[in-house]
N, C-alpha and C positions, 0 to 999 in steps of 0.2 A: 504493500500500500504506500503510495506517494502522498496523496491528499485525501482526506475524508471530510465531507461537509455534512453536518447533522442539524437539520431544522433551522438553517440560517435565515435570518430576517434582517432587513434594513428599512428604516423609516426616516423620512425627513418631515418632521412635524406630523401632520395628518396624512401625508402622502406615503403610501407603501411602495417601495422600490423593488424589494425582494421579499418573498414570503415562503417559509417552510421549504427551503432548498436543501435537498438531501441527495448526495451522490458520492461515488468513490472513484479515484483514479489510481490504477495499479501500475507497477513498473512495466514499461514497454507499451503502454496504451497510446493510442492516437485519438484523442478526444476532440471532436469538433463541437464548439458551443455556438449554437445558432439561435436566431430570433430576430424579430423586427427591430427597427430603431426605437430606443426607449424601453427595451424589454429588460434591461438590467445587466447586460452582458459585461460591460466595462466595469460596473460597480462590483460584480462578482469577482472579476480578475483582481481588482484592487484589494478585495478581502483575501483572496487566495495568496497574494504576494505580501500580505501584511501591511499594505499601505493604508488600509482602513479596517476598523473593527466592526463586526456585526452588532446590531442592536440586540439580537437574540440568537440562540443557537451556538454551535461550536465548530471550529475548523482545526483539524489535526494534521500536522505535517510530519513526514519522515525526515530523517537527517540526510538531506540531499542538497546538491547545489542547483539552484534555479537560475535560468537565463530568461530575461524578460525584455520583450520589445513592445513598448507602449504604442498607443495609437497617436498619429499626427505629431511626430517629433519633428521639430525644425531647429536648425542651428541659429543661435542668436548672433546678430551682426556685431554685437559688442564683444564677442569672443571669437576673433578671427583665427582659430586654430586650423591646422592642416588635417587631412584625413589621418595621416600617420599619428599625429599628436593626440587626436581624439581616441584612436584605438590603443595607443601605447600607454597613455597616462590617465585614462578615465576608467581603467579596469583594475580591480583589486588583485587579480590573479597575476599581474605583471607578465603579460604574454611575451614570448620571444619574437624577434623580427621575422624568423622563419615561419612561425605560426601565422603572423599577420599577413605576410606575403602570400602564403598558401591560400588563405581565405579571400584575400583581395582578388587573386586570380580565379578562384572558384566562383566569385560573384561578378567577374568580368569588369572590375574597376581598378585593376592593378595600375593602369595608366594614370589614375587620379591620386596616387599615394601621397604626393607632395602638394596637391592642390588644396586651397583653402575651402573649408566646408561651405562658407557663404557663397562660393562661386558655383556650387553644384546644383543641379536640378533637384526637385523633390524626390524623384525616383532614385537618383544617385545617392542622395542623403539617406534614403530608406535602406539601400543596400549596405551602406556603411554601418548603420545602426543594427542591421541584422548581423553583420560581422561582429560588432561589439558584443552582442548577446551571446554569440557562439564562442567567443574567445575565453569565456570563463569555464569552458568544457563542462557545460551543465548536464546534470542527470535528467532534468526536466526543462524543456524549452517552452515558454509561454509566449504566444504570438497574438497580439490584438490587432486584427485587420491588417496583416503585414503587407498585403499586396495592393493596398489602396492607391499607392502612387507609382506602381510599377506598370510598365508596358506589357501587353499580352504575351509577347515572345519570352521575356524574362520571367513573367509570372509562371508560365508552364515549367521552365527550367528550375525555378525556385522550388516549386512543389515536388519536382522529381528529386531535388537535393534533400528536402525535408523528409521525404519518404525513405531515402537512403539512410539518413540519420536514424530514423525510427526502426528500420530493418536492422541497424547495428545495435539497437537496444535503448536508444534515447526515447524518453517519454515526451510526447508532444501534446500541448493544449493549444488549440487554434480557435480563435474567435472570428466569426464571420456573420454577415447578415444575408449572404448570398448562398442559397442551397447548392448552386453549381460550382461554387468557388472553393476548389481544393478538397472537396469531399472525396474520400477514397473508400473503395469497397473493403469491408471488414473492419473499418474504424468504428469507434463508439460515437454516439451523438447525444448531446444534452441540449434539448430545445427549451428555451426560456421565454416566458412572457409574464414577468414578475414572479411567477412560480414555475415549477418544473412541469412542462407539457409532455415531455418524453425523455426517457433515458434508457439507452440500449444500443444494440449494434446497428450498423448501417442496413443490414439485411432486414432486421425487424422494422426499422423506420420505413424502408422502401415498401415492405409488405403492408404496413399500416397505411401508407399513402395510396396504394392501389385499392385497398378496401374502402377508402374514402372517395375513390374516383379520381385521385390526383396521381401525378407521376413525379418521382424524385429523380433528378438528373445527377450524375456525377461525372468527374473527369479524371 
């Protein structure tokens, strides 16, 4: 077990954001968290990463290293660091130059190593932040809408790379609002809309969709 959520709830005044959220993530899982905008996906991730405490319920973590890519990261113009400086000095694990170079090449941004982050496009910055999350050698990688700024060609390559990491044993938690975005056959799905609408395998979710007259796509 990597993470276990037991009857987690979040409230802002009279507004209920999350209610009675219960699920478990095991080592080696590939969990897709889906749901419409405003369903509580990002709030749940903040709770899972310890950035926010639930109003009720309990979150239990195993002793593992987490890598986290937040949604909508942008480099401040007041901090004109280069790609290399961001990767080298903003990581507690103190990665080697060889590790940095290997991931820059894997993400097709090795030519930007000494470019200032403020000069990069949104998609290029996103790739750098993906690398930063991977440099900690995480046991569990948490991705909140990771491909929102990526072009379609790299998006496909990115998911192939993430699936390879999962095949090698890394646990993946992937947040998306798009049912066709990165869902893979055999992965687990947690569907949210303030509460848990579904938790199970992709096959179970697809079967449920057919029973309701809908069709669930995956790539």
